N, C-alpha and C positions, 0 to 999 in steps of 0.2 A: 750382725748382732753386737759384736764387740765394739764396732765404731759407734753404733747407736747408744750403747751404754756409756761409752766414753764421753760422747756429746752431752748426754743427760747429766753426767756428773759435773761437767763444766758449766752447764746452764744453771744447775742447782747451786754451785759455788758462787757464780756471778750474782744470782738473785739474792743469795744469803748476804754477800758482801754489800750489795746495794741497799738492802734492808737495814743492815747494821750502820751504814753510812748515814742513812736518813735519821736514825735514832741518836747516834753519837758521832757527828762528823769529825770532831777533833781527834778522837781515838783512831778513827779510820784513816785520817790523814797521816798520823804518826806511824801507823802500821804500814801504810803504803810507802812512805819515805824509807822506813827501815828495810822493807823488802827490796826496794829499788837499790839501796846501798849494798845490800848483800849480793844482789844479782850482779851489780857493777864490779864488785870485788872478786867474784868467782868466775866471770866469763869475760873474754875480750870483747870490746865494742866492735860490732859488725856494721858496715854501712847499710842503711835501710834501702831495700830495692824499691824502685819506683813502680807504682801500680800501673798496670796496663790500661790503655784507654778503654773506658766503658766498664771498668771493674772497680771493686772496692773490697776492703777487708772487714769481715765480721768480727765484732769485738768479743764474741763468745767462743767460737771455734777457731778463730784466727785464720780461717781459710779465705783466700782471695778469690772472689767469684764475680760473675756478671752483676751489674747494678739492677738488672731486671729481676734478680732473685732476692731482692730486698723490697719490703713494702714501701710504697711512696709516702703513705701517711698511715701511721699505726692506729690513730684514733682521733677524736675531735680536737683535743688540745695538744696534739703531737708537735705543733710548731714550736714548743718550748725546748725540744731536743731533736737532733737529727736521727735518721733511720739507720742504725748501725748493726742491727741483728738480722741475719738472713732468715728466709722462710723455714728452712730445716730446723734451725735452733728455736724459732718461734713455736713450731709444732711440738718439739720436745718439751718446751716450757709449758705450753698449754695442756699437754697430756698430764703433766704432774699437777698443775693447778686445778684442772677440772676434776681429777681423780680424788684430790685431797681436800678441796675447799667447796664452799657453797657456790652455786651458779652465779650469784650476785656479788661475789667477793674475789673475782679473778682480776688481777692487776697487771699492768704493763710491765714488761721486763726492764724498762729504762726509767720508769717514774712510778708514782703512786696512783695513777689514773685507774679507775675501775672500768673494765671493759664490758660493753653490753653485748647482746647476742649477735648483732650484725658485725661488730668489730672482731669478736672471737672467730666467727665463721670466715671472715676475710683473712685474718692472720693465720688460721689453721690451713688455709689453702686447699680446701676440699677434703681434709682428713675426716673420713667416716667415723673413726673412733672418737675424735674430739666432738664432732657434731652430734653423734648419737648420745654420748654420755652427758653433754651439756643439756640436750633436750630432755633427757630422762630426769636430770636434777631439777630443771625448771618445772617440769610436769609435777614432780613430787612436791615441790614447794607450793605450787598452785593448789594441789589436791588437799594439802594440810589445812587450807582455809575453808574447806567444805564442812558443813555441819554434820553430814552423814559419813564422815571419813572413818575408815577402818584400816588397821594394819593387817597384813597377812599373818595368820596364826602360826605359820611354819617358822621354826627357829632358824632354819637355813635360808630363809627368804627375806630380802630387804625391801620388797615391793610394798607400796602403800596405795590404796585406792578407796573411793567411796563404794558403798554397796551398789551394785548395778544389776538389777533384775532384768531378765530377758536379753542380756547382752553378754557376749563372750568377753574375756579379758582383752583380747586383741582389739575388738570393736570399741571397747571403752577407752583403751589407751590411745587409739587413733583420734577419738572424739576429744579426749583431754588435750592432746597436742594441738589440735585445731583451736581449742579454747585459749591455750597459751599464746598462740600466734595472733589470735583476734585481740587478746588483751594488749599485746605489744603494739598492734596496729591502731587500736583505739587510743593508746597513750600518745603515739606519734601524731594522730589526727587531731587530738585535743591541743597539742602543742602548736600545730600548724594553724588551726583556727584562731588560737590566741594571738598568733603572730600577725595574721592578715586581717583581723577583724577588731571592731571596737563595740562596746555596749552603747546603745542609744542613751543619751543623757537624760531622757525623759522616762521611757518605759523599760530600759535595761536590756531589750532584746539585742542579740548579736547582729551587727551590721557589717557587711563586707564591701569594700570598694573595688570594683572591677575595672575602673578606668574613668576618664572624663575629669571634670573639675572637682574642686574640693567642697562644693556646696552640696551637702547630703540631705536627703529626705528619707526618714524612717518609713518603711513600707507598712508598718503596723499602726503607729500613732500619728504619722504624717509630721512629726517634729522635724524642723529644718535646723541644721547645725553645720558648723565648719569642721571638716575632717581633721585638720592638724591640731586644733585646740578645743574642739567641742563647744565653741561659743554659739549661742542661739542667734538665729536670724530675726525672729519675731519678738515682740515685746518692747517695752519702753527703754530697756537697756540692751536691746538686740542690735545686730549689725545693720538692719534696715533703718533703725532710728538713729544710731550713733556713728554709723560708718565703721571704718576699720579700727577705730579706737575701742570697739567692743571686743576685738580679739584679745586674747591673753598676751601678757608682756613677752612671753617667749615664742609667740606664734610668728611665722614668716610673713603674715599679712598685717602685722602691727605697723602703723605708719612709720615708726622709726626704723623699721627693717625693710621698708620699700624704697629702693633707690629713686630719688627725684620724684616721688609720688605724693600728692596731697592726701589729707585724711578724708577721703571720700569712699563711697561704697565700691568695693572691688569684688566682683563675683568670681568665685572659683578659688 
């Protein structure tokens, strides 16, 4: 227990210092230089030990441990910094963040990136405490958007839930957690659809390209268009009439972008 509390204090201090550095980097640099000078004047310089093969040092607890005990990638934008905090210190950090902040305001220990549910669970490394508390906060946030939302009338209870006739609290909580998971899944699905599909230039329906050439035909309105630039095939200014000059200037099928190719119709 003493080791855990000590690690928690170190994590809290590291996070506090990084937050101060982000708000006033000049002051933080001067403080760091002064601390370094004080340390140099009080203690003799010791040669730094070489790390063992396959190990690295955690910047929080200063323990040298196996590289497998560090996350390979903390989050989506983690390529901006290296992974220098071990899983144990991440768990301590997340325990404090989840307990004191909103579920959507949990930040990386090494930068200002806000962690999503999947990233929190990955970094918590199976911590049931972090996972349970994070899910409870996400559920509470979701429930507050409901029109029939009611808070528990007990002064000793912090639970919130809509009125649920013919359901026990446990049944309602399970259903609410499923709803939160579905909302997250729908958000990711919408992002994926946006990435792999385009609206038909004529009717606006979402069209997905599963393979083949770039000559697309909308299944709803039968409009024919080029996948890279959405140029139409039919009409007086279409690709059939004007050839590849009908493609937009930035399209790969524009004549000037085709190596040694004349301005003729190029299917696909």
